[in-house]
N, CA, C and O atoms as a Tripos MOL2 file, in Angstrom:
@<TRIPOS>MOLECULE
protein
  300   299    75     0     0
PROTEIN
NO_CHARGES

@<TRIPOS>ATOM
      1 N          -2.7570   -2.0830    7.9170 N.3       1 MET1
      2 CA         -1.8370   -3.2300    8.0230 C.3       1 MET1
      3 C          -0.5020   -2.9930    7.5460 C.2       1 MET1
      4 O          -0.2830   -2.4520    6.4620 O.2       1 MET1
      5 N           0.4610   -3.4150    8.3900 N.am      2 LYS2
      6 CA          1.9410   -3.5630    8.8040 C.3       2 LYS2
      7 C           2.3340   -3.9420    7.9390 C.2       2 LYS2
      8 O           1.8640   -5.0370    7.6270 O.2       2 LYS2
      9 N           3.4780   -3.3150    6.9260 N.am      3 PRO3
     10 CA          4.1750   -3.8740    5.9830 C.3       3 PRO3
     11 C           5.3410   -4.5750    6.5060 C.2       3 PRO3
     12 O           6.3970   -4.0240    6.8210 O.2       3 PRO3
     13 N           5.1060   -5.7460    6.5760 N.am      4 VAL4
     14 CA          6.2650   -7.0790    7.3390 C.3       4 VAL4
     15 C           6.5290   -8.0380    6.8160 C.2       4 VAL4
     16 O           5.5820   -8.5260    6.2000 O.2       4 VAL4
     17 N           7.8070   -8.7910    6.7530 N.am      5 TYR5
     18 CA          8.0740  -10.1050    5.8430 C.3       5 TYR5
     19 C           8.2750  -10.7990    7.0420 C.2       5 TYR5
     20 O           8.3150  -10.2660    8.1520 O.2       5 TYR5
     21 N           8.4140  -12.1260    6.7810 N.am      6 TYR6
     22 CA          9.0780  -13.4070    7.7700 C.3       6 TYR6
     23 C          10.3140  -13.2710    7.3990 C.2       6 TYR6
     24 O          10.6590  -13.0840    6.2320 O.2       6 TYR6
     25 N          11.0380  -13.3510    8.3260 N.am      7 CYS7
     26 CA         12.7880  -14.0310    7.6010 C.3       7 CYS7
     27 C          11.9210  -15.6680    7.5070 C.2       7 CYS7
     28 O          10.9520  -16.2660    7.9740 O.2       7 CYS7
     29 N          13.2110  -15.8520    6.4280 N.am      8 SER8
     30 CA         12.7660  -17.7550    6.0460 C.3       8 SER8
     31 C          14.2970  -18.5020    6.7860 C.2       8 SER8
     32 O          14.7660  -19.5850    6.4360 O.2       8 SER8
     33 N          14.7370  -17.8040    7.6140 N.am      9 ARG9
     34 CA         15.8320  -18.3500    8.2020 C.3       9 ARG9
     35 C          15.2390  -18.4800    9.6570 C.2       9 ARG9
     36 O          15.2950  -19.5640   10.2370 O.2       9 ARG9
     37 N          14.5320  -17.1020   10.3870 N.am     10 CYS10
     38 CA         14.5990  -17.1840   11.8980 C.3      10 CYS10
     39 C          13.1640  -17.2910   11.9390 C.2      10 CYS10
     40 O          12.5600  -17.9620   12.7760 O.2      10 CYS10
     41 N          12.5180  -16.4730   10.8260 N.am     11 GLY11
     42 CA         10.9070  -16.8450   11.0830 C.3      11 GLY11
     43 C          10.4540  -15.5060   11.8090 C.2      11 GLY11
     44 O           9.2370  -15.3920   11.9520 O.2      11 GLY11
     45 N          11.1800  -14.5690   12.2450 N.am     12 ASP12
     46 CA         11.4190  -13.3770   12.8950 C.3      12 ASP12
     47 C          10.6460  -12.1720   11.7800 C.2      12 ASP12
     48 O          10.6710  -12.2230   10.5510 O.2      12 ASP12
     49 N          10.1000  -11.3080   12.4880 N.am     13 GLU13
     50 CA          9.2470  -10.0560   11.4850 C.3      13 GLU13
     51 C          10.2010   -8.9490   10.9800 C.2      13 GLU13
     52 O          10.8480   -8.1680   11.6780 O.2      13 GLU13
     53 N          10.1680   -9.0260    9.7430 N.am     14 ILE14
     54 CA         11.5870   -8.0770    9.7470 C.3      14 ILE14
     55 C          10.5930   -7.2980    8.0600 C.2      14 ILE14
     56 O           9.8600   -7.9020    7.2770 O.2      14 ILE14
     57 N          11.1190   -5.4330    8.0620 N.am     15 SER15
     58 CA         10.4010   -4.7100    7.2390 C.3      15 SER15
     59 C          10.5440   -5.0900    5.7010 C.2      15 SER15
     60 O          11.5360   -5.7840    5.4800 O.2      15 SER15
     61 N           9.9160   -4.8430    4.8060 N.am     16 ARG16
     62 CA          9.6230   -5.1710    3.4150 C.3      16 ARG16
     63 C          10.8740   -4.1100    2.7480 C.2      16 ARG16
     64 O          10.8870   -4.0960    1.5170 O.2      16 ARG16
     65 N          11.7240   -3.3920    3.3180 N.am     17 HIS17
     66 CA         12.7120   -2.4040    3.0720 C.3      17 HIS17
     67 C          13.8740   -2.3830    3.4880 C.2      17 HIS17
     68 O          14.7520   -1.5240    3.4040 O.2      17 HIS17
     69 N          13.8280   -3.8160    4.1470 N.am     18 ALA18
     70 CA         15.3500   -4.4250    5.1440 C.3      18 ALA18
     71 C          15.9510   -5.1750    4.3120 C.2      18 ALA18
     72 O          15.4340   -6.1910    3.8470 O.2      18 ALA18
     73 N          17.4750   -4.6360    3.9360 N.am     19 GLU19
     74 CA         18.3680   -5.3600    3.5220 C.3      19 GLU19
     75 C          18.5930   -6.8720    4.0200 C.2      19 GLU19
     76 O          18.5120   -7.9250    3.3870 O.2      19 GLU19
     77 N          18.8750   -6.6470    5.2370 N.am     20 GLU20
     78 CA         19.1420   -8.2300    5.7930 C.3      20 GLU20
     79 C          18.1530   -8.3220    7.1500 C.2      20 GLU20
     80 O          17.8730   -7.2560    7.6980 O.2      20 GLU20
     81 N          17.7290   -9.3150    7.5870 N.am     21 CYS21
     82 CA         17.1910   -9.5290    8.8380 C.3      21 CYS21
     83 C          18.1440   -8.8190    9.7940 C.2      21 CYS21
     84 O          19.3660   -8.8860    9.6550 O.2      21 CYS21
     85 N          17.6260   -8.2280   10.6390 N.am     22 PRO22
     86 CA         18.2610   -7.6190   11.7490 C.3      22 PRO22
     87 C          18.5940   -8.3590   12.8400 C.2      22 PRO22
     88 O          19.4490   -8.0190   13.6570 O.2      22 PRO22
     89 N          17.7920   -9.6010   12.8960 N.am     23 HIS23
     90 CA         17.7770  -10.2140   13.9580 C.3      23 HIS23
     91 C          19.1630  -11.5400   13.7240 C.2      23 HIS23
     92 O          19.9650  -12.0560   14.5020 O.2      23 HIS23
     93 N          18.9110  -11.6730   12.4100 N.am     24 CYS24
     94 CA         20.3830  -13.1600   12.1790 C.3      24 CYS24
     95 C          21.1950  -12.7870   11.3760 C.2      24 CYS24
     96 O          22.3110  -13.2840   11.2270 O.2      24 CYS24
     97 N          20.6010  -11.6000   10.5850 N.am     25 GLY25
     98 CA         21.6390  -11.1490    9.7300 C.3      25 GLY25
     99 C          21.7230  -11.6910    8.4620 C.2      25 GLY25
    100 O          22.6110  -11.4380    7.6470 O.2      25 GLY25
    101 N          20.7190  -12.4950    8.2920 N.am     26 TYR26
    102 CA         20.5740  -13.7190    6.4120 C.3      26 TYR26
    103 C          20.0790  -12.3910    5.9310 C.2      26 TYR26
    104 O          19.4310  -11.5410    6.5420 O.2      26 TYR26
    105 N          20.6300  -12.4030    4.4130 N.am     27 HIS27
    106 CA         20.8060  -11.7650    3.2950 C.3      27 HIS27
    107 C          20.1750  -12.6640    2.0250 C.2      27 HIS27
    108 O          20.9580  -13.3870    1.4090 O.2      27 HIS27
    109 N          18.7700  -12.6230    1.6340 N.am     28 PRO28
    110 CA         18.5170  -13.3640    0.8190 C.3      28 PRO28
    111 C          18.7510  -13.4310   -0.6080 C.2      28 PRO28
    112 O          18.6300  -14.3030   -1.4680 O.2      28 PRO28
    113 N          19.1200  -12.2450   -0.5750 N.am     29 GLN29
    114 CA         19.7520  -11.9360   -1.8400 C.3      29 GLN29
    115 C          21.2330  -11.8950   -1.9410 C.2      29 GLN29
    116 O          21.7460  -10.9300   -2.5080 O.2      29 GLN29
    117 N          21.9540  -12.8170   -1.4650 N.am     30 SER30
    118 CA         23.5910  -12.8440   -1.3830 C.3      30 SER30
    119 C          24.1730  -13.6040   -2.7480 C.2      30 SER30
    120 O          23.5300  -14.4630   -3.3500 O.2      30 SER30
    121 N          25.6200  -13.1010   -3.1680 N.am     31 ILE31
    122 CA         26.0810  -13.5250   -4.2650 C.3      31 ILE31
    123 C          25.6630  -15.5510   -4.2510 C.2      31 ILE31
    124 O          25.4300  -16.1860   -5.2790 O.2      31 ILE31
    125 N          25.6750  -16.0500   -3.0710 N.am     32 ALA32
    126 CA         26.0030  -17.8590   -3.4030 C.3      32 ALA32
    127 C          24.4300  -17.7810   -3.3510 C.2      32 ALA32
    128 O          23.9530  -18.5500   -4.1850 O.2      32 ALA32
    129 N          23.6950  -17.2540   -2.8020 N.am     33 TRP33
    130 CA         22.1420  -17.6560   -2.8080 C.3      33 TRP33
    131 C          21.7210  -17.4120   -4.4600 C.2      33 TRP33
    132 O          20.9440  -18.1040   -5.1190 O.2      33 TRP33
    133 N          22.4530  -16.2610   -4.8890 N.am     34 ARG34
    134 CA         21.9100  -16.0250   -6.2820 C.3      34 ARG34
    135 C          22.1580  -16.8330   -7.1480 C.2      34 ARG34
    136 O          21.2930  -17.2580   -7.9130 O.2      34 ARG34
    137 N          23.7250  -17.2840   -7.1880 N.am     35 PHE35
    138 CA         24.3080  -18.4180   -8.0190 C.3      35 PHE35
    139 C          23.8130  -19.5030   -7.5890 C.2      35 PHE35
    140 O          24.3170  -20.3560   -8.3200 O.2      35 PHE35
    141 N          23.0900  -20.0530   -6.8070 N.am     36 GLY36
    142 CA         22.9820  -21.2200   -6.7710 C.3      36 GLY36
    143 C          21.1720  -21.4750   -7.1750 C.2      36 GLY36
    144 O          20.6870  -22.5280   -7.5900 O.2      36 GLY36
    145 N          20.4040  -20.1300   -6.8950 N.am     37 ALA37
    146 CA         19.3420  -20.4710   -7.6080 C.3      37 ALA37
    147 C          19.1710  -20.5000   -8.9660 C.2      37 ALA37
    148 O          18.2920  -21.1850   -9.4890 O.2      37 ALA37
    149 N          20.2160  -19.5680   -9.8090 N.am     38 GLY38
    150 CA         20.3210  -20.0510  -11.3580 C.3      38 GLY38
    151 C          20.9390  -21.2200  -11.3810 C.2      38 GLY38
    152 O          20.0580  -22.0690  -11.5180 O.2      38 GLY38
    153 N          21.8860  -21.6790  -11.3250 N.am     39 ALA39
    154 CA         22.4590  -23.2230  -11.4650 C.3      39 ALA39
    155 C          21.0690  -23.9240  -10.9780 C.2      39 ALA39
    156 O          20.6910  -24.7600  -11.7980 O.2      39 ALA39
    157 N          20.4250  -23.8210  -10.1230 N.am     40 LEU40
    158 CA         19.1370  -24.6570   -9.8770 C.3      40 LEU40
    159 C          18.3870  -24.7690  -11.2460 C.2      40 LEU40
    160 O          18.0400  -25.7890  -11.8420 O.2      40 LEU40
    161 N          18.2400  -23.5700  -11.5570 N.am     41 ILE41
    162 CA         17.2570  -23.6890  -12.8810 C.3      41 ILE41
    163 C          17.7300  -23.9550  -14.3690 C.2      41 ILE41
    164 O          17.1330  -24.4790  -15.3090 O.2      41 ILE41
    165 N          19.1780  -23.3470  -14.2550 N.am     42 PHE42
    166 CA         19.7250  -24.2090  -15.2350 C.3      42 PHE42
    167 C          20.0390  -25.5760  -15.5670 C.2      42 PHE42
    168 O          19.9860  -26.1770  -16.6400 O.2      42 PHE42
    169 N          20.3530  -25.9060  -14.4970 N.am     43 GLY43
    170 CA         20.6780  -27.5110  -14.3590 C.3      43 GLY43
    171 C          18.9610  -28.2240  -14.7400 C.2      43 GLY43
    172 O          18.7490  -29.1940  -15.4690 O.2      43 GLY43
    173 N          17.8470  -27.3380  -13.9430 N.am     44 GLY44
    174 CA         16.7350  -28.0860  -14.3520 C.3      44 GLY44
    175 C          16.5500  -28.7100  -15.8670 C.2      44 GLY44
    176 O          16.4120  -29.7900  -16.4410 O.2      44 GLY44
    177 N          16.6540  -27.1150  -16.1600 N.am     45 ALA45
    178 CA         16.2620  -26.8340  -17.8070 C.3      45 ALA45
    179 C          17.4910  -28.1480  -18.6080 C.2      45 ALA45
    180 O          17.0750  -29.0110  -19.3810 O.2      45 ALA45
    181 N          18.5560  -28.0560  -18.3200 N.am     46 LEU46
    182 CA         19.6390  -28.7520  -19.0860 C.3      46 LEU46
    183 C          19.4320  -30.4140  -18.8240 C.2      46 LEU46
    184 O          19.6710  -31.2350  -19.7100 O.2      46 LEU46
    185 N          19.0210  -30.7290  -17.6730 N.am     47 THR47
    186 CA         18.6850  -31.9730  -17.1620 C.3      47 THR47
    187 C          17.8320  -32.8710  -18.4770 C.2      47 THR47
    188 O          17.8980  -34.0950  -18.5910 O.2      47 THR47
    189 N          17.1290  -32.0590  -19.3020 N.am     48 LEU48
    190 CA         16.2040  -32.9350  -20.0330 C.3      48 LEU48
    191 C          17.1480  -32.4110  -21.7670 C.2      48 LEU48
    192 O          16.8130  -32.7110  -22.9130 O.2      48 LEU48
    193 N          17.7910  -31.9620  -21.5180 N.am     49 VAL49
    194 CA         18.6920  -32.1370  -23.0900 C.3      49 VAL49
    195 C          19.8070  -33.1440  -22.4580 C.2      49 VAL49
    196 O          19.9670  -34.2050  -23.0610 O.2      49 VAL49
    197 N          20.5910  -32.9000  -21.2950 N.am     50 SER50
    198 CA         21.7490  -34.0990  -21.0320 C.3      50 SER50
    199 C          22.0320  -34.4570  -19.5580 C.2      50 SER50
    200 O          23.1680  -34.2990  -19.1120 O.2      50 SER50
    201 N          21.2430  -34.8320  -18.9520 N.am     51 PRO51
    202 CA         20.7270  -35.3630  -17.5980 C.3      51 PRO51
    203 C          22.1300  -35.4670  -16.6930 C.2      51 PRO51
    204 O          21.9750  -35.1250  -15.5200 O.2      51 PRO51
    205 N          23.2120  -35.8060  -16.9970 N.am     52 PRO52
    206 CA         24.0970  -35.8170  -16.1420 C.3      52 PRO52
    207 C          25.0190  -34.8760  -16.1420 C.2      52 PRO52
    208 O          25.8350  -34.8100  -15.2230 O.2      52 PRO52
    209 N          25.0200  -34.0620  -17.1150 N.am     53 VAL53
    210 CA         25.3130  -32.3460  -17.0540 C.3      53 VAL53
    211 C          24.2170  -31.8350  -16.1100 C.2      53 VAL53
    212 O          24.6520  -31.5290  -15.0000 O.2      53 VAL53
    213 N          22.9810  -31.6790  -16.2760 N.am     54 GLY54
    214 CA         22.1110  -31.0880  -15.7780 C.3      54 GLY54
    215 C          22.0650  -31.4040  -14.5030 C.2      54 GLY54
    216 O          21.8050  -30.5990  -13.6080 O.2      54 GLY54
    217 N          22.3650  -32.8300  -14.3170 N.am     55 LEU55
    218 CA         21.8370  -32.9120  -12.1510 C.3      55 LEU55
    219 C          23.3130  -32.3840  -11.6330 C.2      55 LEU55
    220 O          23.3730  -31.7960  -10.5530 O.2      55 LEU55
    221 N          24.4650  -32.5960  -12.3960 N.am     56 LEU56
    222 CA         25.3430  -31.7270  -11.8220 C.3      56 LEU56
    223 C          25.3250  -30.3470  -11.6680 C.2      56 LEU56
    224 O          26.1080  -29.7580  -10.9220 O.2      56 LEU56
    225 N          24.3960  -29.7530  -12.3950 N.am     57 GLY57
    226 CA         24.3280  -28.6310  -12.1450 C.3      57 GLY57
    227 C          23.1890  -28.0390  -11.0370 C.2      57 GLY57
    228 O          23.1900  -26.9160  -10.5330 O.2      57 GLY57
    229 N          22.1110  -29.2560  -10.7860 N.am     58 ILE58
    230 CA         21.2140  -29.2480   -9.7240 C.3      58 ILE58
    231 C          21.8930  -29.3230   -8.4850 C.2      58 ILE58
    232 O          21.6140  -28.5820   -7.5420 O.2      58 ILE58
    233 N          22.8910  -30.3060   -8.4480 N.am     59 PHE59
    234 CA         23.7290  -30.2200   -7.0540 C.3      59 PHE59
    235 C          24.4030  -29.2160   -6.8340 C.2      59 PHE59
    236 O          24.3330  -28.7650   -5.6910 O.2      59 PHE59
    237 N          25.4740  -28.3660   -8.0440 N.am     60 VAL60
    238 CA         25.9150  -27.5330   -7.5050 C.3      60 VAL60
    239 C          25.2920  -26.3830   -6.9740 C.2      60 VAL60
    240 O          25.8260  -25.6830   -6.1140 O.2      60 VAL60
    241 N          24.0630  -26.1440   -7.5100 N.am     61 GLY61
    242 CA         23.0300  -25.3070   -6.7860 C.3      61 GLY61
    243 C          22.5340  -25.5730   -5.8010 C.2      61 GLY61
    244 O          22.2840  -24.6690   -5.0030 O.2      61 GLY61
    245 N          22.1930  -27.0000   -5.4870 N.am     62 LEU62
    246 CA         21.8040  -27.1640   -3.9320 C.3      62 LEU62
    247 C          23.0980  -26.7210   -2.8700 C.2      62 LEU62
    248 O          22.9550  -25.9710   -1.9040 O.2      62 LEU62
    249 N          24.0870  -27.2180   -3.1910 N.am     63 ILE63
    250 CA         25.2100  -26.8500   -2.4560 C.3      63 ILE63
    251 C          25.3870  -25.4070   -2.0290 C.2      63 ILE63
    252 O          25.7520  -24.9680   -0.9380 O.2      63 ILE63
    253 N          24.9120  -24.5230   -3.5710 N.am     64 ALA64
    254 CA         25.5790  -22.9820   -3.3560 C.3      64 ALA64
    255 C          24.2060  -22.5890   -2.4710 C.2      64 ALA64
    256 O          24.3930  -22.1910   -1.3210 O.2      64 ALA64
    257 N          23.0410  -22.6750   -2.9000 N.am     65 VAL65
    258 CA         22.1140  -22.2930   -1.6460 C.3      65 VAL65
    259 C          22.1110  -22.5510   -0.3780 C.2      65 VAL65
    260 O          21.5900  -21.7970    0.4440 O.2      65 VAL65
    261 N          22.7910  -23.8290   -0.0350 N.am     66 GLY66
    262 CA         22.8390  -24.2950    1.2630 C.3      66 GLY66
    263 C          24.1080  -23.9150    2.0010 C.2      66 GLY66
    264 O          24.2610  -23.9230    3.2220 O.2      66 GLY66
    265 N          25.0910  -23.5430    0.9710 N.am     67 GLY67
    266 CA         26.2230  -22.8450    1.4260 C.3      67 GLY67
    267 C          25.5080  -21.2930    1.9910 C.2      67 GLY67
    268 O          25.6030  -20.9950    3.1820 O.2      67 GLY67
    269 N          24.9270  -20.5400    1.1780 N.am     68 SER68
    270 CA         24.2630  -19.0440    1.4280 C.3      68 SER68
    271 C          23.9290  -18.9920    2.4570 C.2      68 SER68
    272 O          24.1060  -17.9430    3.0770 O.2      68 SER68
    273 N          23.1930  -20.3020    3.1800 N.am     69 TYR69
    274 CA         22.8580  -19.9670    4.9010 C.3      69 TYR69
    275 C          24.2440  -20.1050    5.8420 C.2      69 TYR69
    276 O          24.2910  -19.4360    6.8740 O.2      69 TYR69
    277 N          25.2650  -20.8930    5.5170 N.am     70 LEU70
    278 CA         26.5170  -21.0040    6.0260 C.3      70 LEU70
    279 C          27.3370  -19.8430    6.2230 C.2      70 LEU70
    280 O          28.0850  -19.7470    7.1970 O.2      70 LEU70
    281 N          27.2090  -18.7780    5.1640 N.am     71 LEU71
    282 CA         27.7190  -17.4060    4.4800 C.3      71 LEU71
    283 C          27.5070  -16.5530    5.3600 C.2      71 LEU71
    284 O          28.4600  -16.3000    6.0960 O.2      71 LEU71
    285 N          26.5030  -15.9900    5.5380 N.am     72 SER72
    286 CA         25.6820  -15.5280    6.1790 C.3      72 SER72
    287 C          25.5910  -15.1030    7.5380 C.2      72 SER72
    288 O          24.7980  -15.8430    8.1190 O.2      72 SER72
    289 N          26.1200  -14.1190    8.3920 N.am     73 PRO73
    290 CA         26.3620  -14.0700    9.7150 C.3      73 PRO73
    291 C          24.8160  -14.3050   10.3900 C.2      73 PRO73
    292 O          23.6920  -14.0350    9.9640 O.2      73 PRO73
    293 N          25.2680  -14.8950   11.5620 N.am     74 ALA74
    294 CA         24.0370  -15.3770   12.7460 C.3      74 ALA74
    295 C          24.8730  -14.7790   14.1160 C.2      74 ALA74
    296 O          26.0500  -14.6430   14.4500 O.2      74 ALA74
    297 N          23.7400  -14.5520   14.6020 N.am     75 GLU75
    298 CA         24.2320  -14.4980   15.8690 C.3      75 GLU75
    299 C          24.3190  -15.0490   16.8700 C.2      75 GLU75
    300 O          24.9250  -14.5320   17.8080 O.2      75 GLU75
@<TRIPOS>BOND
     1     1     2 1
     2     2     3 1
     3     3     4 2
     4     3     5 am
     5     5     6 1
     6     6     7 1
     7     7     8 2
     8     7     9 am
     9     9    10 1
    10    10    11 1
    11    11    12 2
    12    11    13 am
    13    13    14 1
    14    14    15 1
    15    15    16 2
    16    15    17 am
    17    17    18 1
    18    18    19 1
    19    19    20 2
    20    19    21 am
    21    21    22 1
    22    22    23 1
    23    23    24 2
    24    23    25 am
    25    25    26 1
    26    26    27 1
    27    27    28 2
    28    27    29 am
    29    29    30 1
    30    30    31 1
    31    31    32 2
    32    31    33 am
    33    33    34 1
    34    34    35 1
    35    35    36 2
    36    35    37 am
    37    37    38 1
    38    38    39 1
    39    39    40 2
    40    39    41 am
    41    41    42 1
    42    42    43 1
    43    43    44 2
    44    43    45 am
    45    45    46 1
    46    46    47 1
    47    47    48 2
    48    47    49 am
    49    49    50 1
    50    50    51 1
    51    51    52 2
    52    51    53 am
    53    53    54 1
    54    54    55 1
    55    55    56 2
    56    55    57 am
    57    57    58 1
    58    58    59 1
    59    59    60 2
    60    59    61 am
    61    61    62 1
    62    62    63 1
    63    63    64 2
    64    63    65 am
    65    65    66 1
    66    66    67 1
    67    67    68 2
    68    67    69 am
    69    69    70 1
    70    70    71 1
    71    71    72 2
    72    71    73 am
    73    73    74 1
    74    74    75 1
    75    75    76 2
    76    75    77 am
    77    77    78 1
    78    78    79 1
    79    79    80 2
    80    79    81 am
    81    81    82 1
    82    82    83 1
    83    83    84 2
    84    83    85 am
    85    85    86 1
    86    86    87 1
    87    87    88 2
    88    87    89 am
    89    89    90 1
    90    90    91 1
    91    91    92 2
    92    91    93 am
    93    93    94 1
    94    94    95 1
    95    95    96 2
    96    95    97 am
    97    97    98 1
    98    98    99 1
    99    99   100 2
   100    99   101 am
   101   101   102 1
   102   102   103 1
   103   103   104 2
   104   103   105 am
   105   105   106 1
   106   106   107 1
   107   107   108 2
   108   107   109 am
   109   109   110 1
   110   110   111 1
   111   111   112 2
   112   111   113 am
   113   113   114 1
   114   114   115 1
   115   115   116 2
   116   115   117 am
   117   117   118 1
   118   118   119 1
   119   119   120 2
   120   119   121 am
   121   121   122 1
   122   122   123 1
   123   123   124 2
   124   123   125 am
   125   125   126 1
   126   126   127 1
   127   127   128 2
   128   127   129 am
   129   129   130 1
   130   130   131 1
   131   131   132 2
   132   131   133 am
   133   133   134 1
   134   134   135 1
   135   135   136 2
   136   135   137 am
   137   137   138 1
   138   138   139 1
   139   139   140 2
   140   139   141 am
   141   141   142 1
   142   142   143 1
   143   143   144 2
   144   143   145 am
   145   145   146 1
   146   146   147 1
   147   147   148 2
   148   147   149 am
   149   149   150 1
   150   150   151 1
   151   151   152 2
   152   151   153 am
   153   153   154 1
   154   154   155 1
   155   155   156 2
   156   155   157 am
   157   157   158 1
   158   158   159 1
   159   159   160 2
   160   159   161 am
   161   161   162 1
   162   162   163 1
   163   163   164 2
   164   163   165 am
   165   165   166 1
   166   166   167 1
   167   167   168 2
   168   167   169 am
   169   169   170 1
   170   170   171 1
   171   171   172 2
   172   171   173 am
   173   173   174 1
   174   174   175 1
   175   175   176 2
   176   175   177 am
   177   177   178 1
   178   178   179 1
   179   179   180 2
   180   179   181 am
   181   181   182 1
   182   182   183 1
   183   183   184 2
   184   183   185 am
   185   185   186 1
   186   186   187 1
   187   187   188 2
   188   187   189 am
   189   189   190 1
   190   190   191 1
   191   191   192 2
   192   191   193 am
   193   193   194 1
   194   194   195 1
   195   195   196 2
   196   195   197 am
   197   197   198 1
   198   198   199 1
   199   199   200 2
   200   199   201 am
   201   201   202 1
   202   202   203 1
   203   203   204 2
   204   203   205 am
   205   205   206 1
   206   206   207 1
   207   207   208 2
   208   207   209 am
   209   209   210 1
   210   210   211 1
   211   211   212 2
   212   211   213 am
   213   213   214 1
   214   214   215 1
   215   215   216 2
   216   215   217 am
   217   217   218 1
   218   218   219 1
   219   219   220 2
   220   219   221 am
   221   221   222 1
   222   222   223 1
   223   223   224 2
   224   223   225 am
   225   225   226 1
   226   226   227 1
   227   227   228 2
   228   227   229 am
   229   229   230 1
   230   230   231 1
   231   231   232 2
   232   231   233 am
   233   233   234 1
   234   234   235 1
   235   235   236 2
   236   235   237 am
   237   237   238 1
   238   238   239 1
   239   239   240 2
   240   239   241 am
   241   241   242 1
   242   242   243 1
   243   243   244 2
   244   243   245 am
   245   245   246 1
   246   246   247 1
   247   247   248 2
   248   247   249 am
   249   249   250 1
   250   250   251 1
   251   251   252 2
   252   251   253 am
   253   253   254 1
   254   254   255 1
   255   255   256 2
   256   255   257 am
   257   257   258 1
   258   258   259 1
   259   259   260 2
   260   259   261 am
   261   261   262 1
   262   262   263 1
   263   263   264 2
   264   263   265 am
   265   265   266 1
   266   266   267 1
   267   267   268 2
   268   267   269 am
   269   269   270 1
   270   270   271 1
   271   271   272 2
   272   271   273 am
   273   273   274 1
   274   274   275 1
   275   275   276 2
   276   275   277 am
   277   277   278 1
   278   278   279 1
   279   279   280 2
   280   279   281 am
   281   281   282 1
   282   282   283 1
   283   283   284 2
   284   283   285 am
   285   285   286 1
   286   286   287 1
   287   287   288 2
   288   287   289 am
   289   289   290 1
   290   290   291 1
   291   291   292 2
   292   291   293 am
   293   293   294 1
   294   294   295 1
   295   295   296 2
   296   295   297 am
   297   297   298 1
   298   298   299 1
   299   299   300 2
@<TRIPOS>SUBSTRUCTURE
     1 MET1         2 RESIDUE 1 A MET
     2 LYS2         6 RESIDUE 1 A LYS
     3 PRO3        10 RESIDUE 1 A PRO
     4 VAL4        14 RESIDUE 1 A VAL
     5 TYR5        18 RESIDUE 1 A TYR
     6 TYR6        22 RESIDUE 1 A TYR
     7 CYS7        26 RESIDUE 1 A CYS
     8 SER8        30 RESIDUE 1 A SER
     9 ARG9        34 RESIDUE 1 A ARG
    10 CYS10       38 RESIDUE 1 A CYS
    11 GLY11       42 RESIDUE 1 A GLY
    12 ASP12       46 RESIDUE 1 A ASP
    13 GLU13       50 RESIDUE 1 A GLU
    14 ILE14       54 RESIDUE 1 A ILE
    15 SER15       58 RESIDUE 1 A SER
    16 ARG16       62 RESIDUE 1 A ARG
    17 HIS17       66 RESIDUE 1 A HIS
    18 ALA18       70 RESIDUE 1 A ALA
    19 GLU19       74 RESIDUE 1 A GLU
    20 GLU20       78 RESIDUE 1 A GLU
    21 CYS21       82 RESIDUE 1 A CYS
    22 PRO22       86 RESIDUE 1 A PRO
    23 HIS23       90 RESIDUE 1 A HIS
    24 CYS24       94 RESIDUE 1 A CYS
    25 GLY25       98 RESIDUE 1 A GLY
    26 TYR26      102 RESIDUE 1 A TYR
    27 HIS27      106 RESIDUE 1 A HIS
    28 PRO28      110 RESIDUE 1 A PRO
    29 GLN29      114 RESIDUE 1 A GLN
    30 SER30      118 RESIDUE 1 A SER
    31 ILE31      122 RESIDUE 1 A ILE
    32 ALA32      126 RESIDUE 1 A ALA
    33 TRP33      130 RESIDUE 1 A TRP
    34 ARG34      134 RESIDUE 1 A ARG
    35 PHE35      138 RESIDUE 1 A PHE
    36 GLY36      142 RESIDUE 1 A GLY
    37 ALA37      146 RESIDUE 1 A ALA
    38 GLY38      150 RESIDUE 1 A GLY
    39 ALA39      154 RESIDUE 1 A ALA
    40 LEU40      158 RESIDUE 1 A LEU
    41 ILE41      162 RESIDUE 1 A ILE
    42 PHE42      166 RESIDUE 1 A PHE
    43 GLY43      170 RESIDUE 1 A GLY
    44 GLY44      174 RESIDUE 1 A GLY
    45 ALA45      178 RESIDUE 1 A ALA
    46 LEU46      182 RESIDUE 1 A LEU
    47 THR47      186 RESIDUE 1 A THR
    48 LEU48      190 RESIDUE 1 A LEU
    49 VAL49      194 RESIDUE 1 A VAL
    50 SER50      198 RESIDUE 1 A SER
    51 PRO51      202 RESIDUE 1 A PRO
    52 PRO52      206 RESIDUE 1 A PRO
    53 VAL53      210 RESIDUE 1 A VAL
    54 GLY54      214 RESIDUE 1 A GLY
    55 LEU55      218 RESIDUE 1 A LEU
    56 LEU56      222 RESIDUE 1 A LEU
    57 GLY57      226 RESIDUE 1 A GLY
    58 ILE58      230 RESIDUE 1 A ILE
    59 PHE59      234 RESIDUE 1 A PHE
    60 VAL60      238 RESIDUE 1 A VAL
    61 GLY61      242 RESIDUE 1 A GLY
    62 LEU62      246 RESIDUE 1 A LEU
    63 ILE63      250 RESIDUE 1 A ILE
    64 ALA64      254 RESIDUE 1 A ALA
    65 VAL65      258 RESIDUE 1 A VAL
    66 GLY66      262 RESIDUE 1 A GLY
    67 GLY67      266 RESIDUE 1 A GLY
    68 SER68      270 RESIDUE 1 A SER
    69 TYR69      274 RESIDUE 1 A TYR
    70 LEU70      278 RESIDUE 1 A LEU
    71 LEU71      282 RESIDUE 1 A LEU
    72 SER72      286 RESIDUE 1 A SER
    73 PRO73      290 RESIDUE 1 A PRO
    74 ALA74      294 RESIDUE 1 A ALA
    75 GLU75      298 RESIDUE 1 A GLU
C-alpha cells in the first residue's frame, strides 16, 4: 500500500510526508488556516454563551479559512 494523501484543494495524490502539495502549492497548516480553524471552534463554543459574539467569531473563522486558499500559491 502506497502512503499517499489527496490534496483537498486540487485532488491530486501527495506523499504523507510532503509539507505542501507539489501540484498546486496548497499548505493546509498555514497560519491563516490554523487561525481560522481556531476561531471557528472558539466562536462555536462562545455562541452558546453569547450568540452575537460567537457568531462574529464563526464569521471571522470562515473568512480566515477561505482566505487561506487565496494566500496559498497556485500554479
